[in-house]
C-alpha positions as CSV (number, residue, x, y, z in Angstrom):
1,M,0.0,0.0,0.0
2,I,1.2,3.5,-0.8
3,I,0.5,6.8,1.0
4,Y,0.7,9.9,-1.2
5,N,1.8,12.7,1.2
6,V,1.5,16.4,0.4
7,T,3.1,18.7,2.9
8,C,2.1,22.4,2.6
9,N,3.7,25.3,4.3
10,V,1.0,28.0,4.5
11,E,1.5,31.7,5.3
12,K,-0.4,32.4,8.6
13,H,-2.5,35.3,7.2
14,I,-4.2,33.0,4.7
15,H,-4.2,29.7,6.6
16,E,-7.9,29.8,7.5
17,Q,-8.9,30.5,3.9
18,W,-6.5,27.7,2.8
19,L,-8.1,25.3,5.3
20,L,-11.5,25.9,3.9
21,W,-10.2,25.4,0.4
22,V,-8.1,22.3,1.1
23,K,-11.1,20.4,2.6
24,E,-12.9,20.9,-0.8
25,H,-9.7,20.0,-2.6
26,I,-9.4,16.7,-0.6
27,A,-12.9,15.8,-1.6
28,Q,-12.0,16.4,-5.3
29,V,-8.9,14.3,-5.0
30,L,-10.9,11.5,-3.4
31,S,-13.5,11.7,-6.2
32,T,-10.9,10.7,-8.7
33,G,-11.3,7.1,-7.4
34,C,-7.6,6.7,-7.0
35,F,-7.6,6.9,-3.2
36,S,-9.5,5.1,-0.4
37,E,-9.1,7.8,2.3
38,A,-7.3,10.9,3.3
39,K,-6.1,12.5,6.5
40,L,-5.5,16.2,7.1
41,T,-3.0,16.9,9.8
42,K,-1.2,20.0,11.2
43,V,2.5,19.6,11.7
44,L,3.4,20.5,15.3
45,V,6.4,22.7,14.7
46,D,7.0,26.4,14.8
47,D,9.1,27.3,11.8
48,G,9.7,30.8,13.1
49,H,8.8,32.3,9.7
50,G,5.1,33.1,10.3
51,S,3.7,30.1,8.5
52,I,1.8,26.9,9.5
53,T,2.6,23.5,8.0
54,Y,0.0,20.9,7.2
55,S,0.2,17.4,5.7
56,V,-2.5,15.6,3.7
57,Q,-2.0,11.8,3.5
58,Y,-3.9,10.0,0.8
59,R,-4.1,6.2,0.9
60,A,-3.7,5.0,-2.7
61,I,-5.9,2.1,-3.8
62,S,-2.9,0.7,-5.7
63,R,0.3,1.7,-7.4
64,E,-1.6,1.7,-10.7
65,A,-4.2,4.0,-9.2
66,L,-1.6,6.4,-8.0
67,D,0.0,6.5,-11.4
68,S,-3.4,7.1,-12.9
69,Y,-3.9,10.0,-10.6
70,Y,-0.5,11.5,-11.7
71,T,-1.3,11.2,-15.4
72,Q,-5.0,12.1,-15.4
73,H,-5.7,14.5,-12.5
74,A,-2.6,15.8,-10.6
75,N,-1.7,18.7,-12.9
76,A,-5.1,20.3,-13.0
77,L,-5.6,19.9,-9.2
78,R,-2.2,21.3,-8.5
79,Q,-2.8,24.3,-10.8
80,D,-5.9,25.2,-8.9
81,A,-3.8,25.6,-5.7
82,I,-1.2,27.7,-7.6
83,D,-3.9,29.9,-9.1
84,R,-5.5,30.6,-5.8
85,F,-2.5,30.9,-3.4
86,G,0.6,31.4,-5.5
87,E,3.7,31.4,-3.4
88,K,1.8,31.9,-0.2
89,V,1.6,28.1,0.0
90,L,4.7,26.0,-0.7
91,S,4.1,22.3,-1.2
92,F,6.1,19.2,-1.6
93,R,5.0,15.6,-2.2
94,T,6.4,12.3,-1.1
95,E,5.3,8.7,-1.5
96,L,5.4,6.4,1.5
97,E,5.2,2.6,1.3
98,I,3.3,0.9,4.2
99,I,5.4,-2.0,5.3
100,D,3.1,-3.1,8.1
101,E,0.3,-1.7,10.3
102,F,-0.3,-2.2,14.0
103,S,-3.1,-1.3,16.3
104,V,-4.0,-1.5,20.0
105,T,-7.3,-3.0,21.2
106,F,-8.7,-1.5,24.4
107,N,-11.2,-3.3,26.7
């Protein structure tokens, strides 16, 4: 299984506007059918530059589905973010391979 991770460094003065937008954006990404779920997280670090960092983790259905996302959807969805926020949001993407998963059961 592959996690497609997008980390975004968002200038503080637009982060509330960006948060509203990204929730809609996540729904659009999920509607491509390439991912089974997504998690939006805030990175708990103070970068000292007046920005806030977030991470969106999408669980790809398969390697082929992720490749399909790249070829059929990624460019248009990325361009929307650039058109709206320009350099006020800096993003980078990584792929993570899930090796194993663990959980705890509470009584």
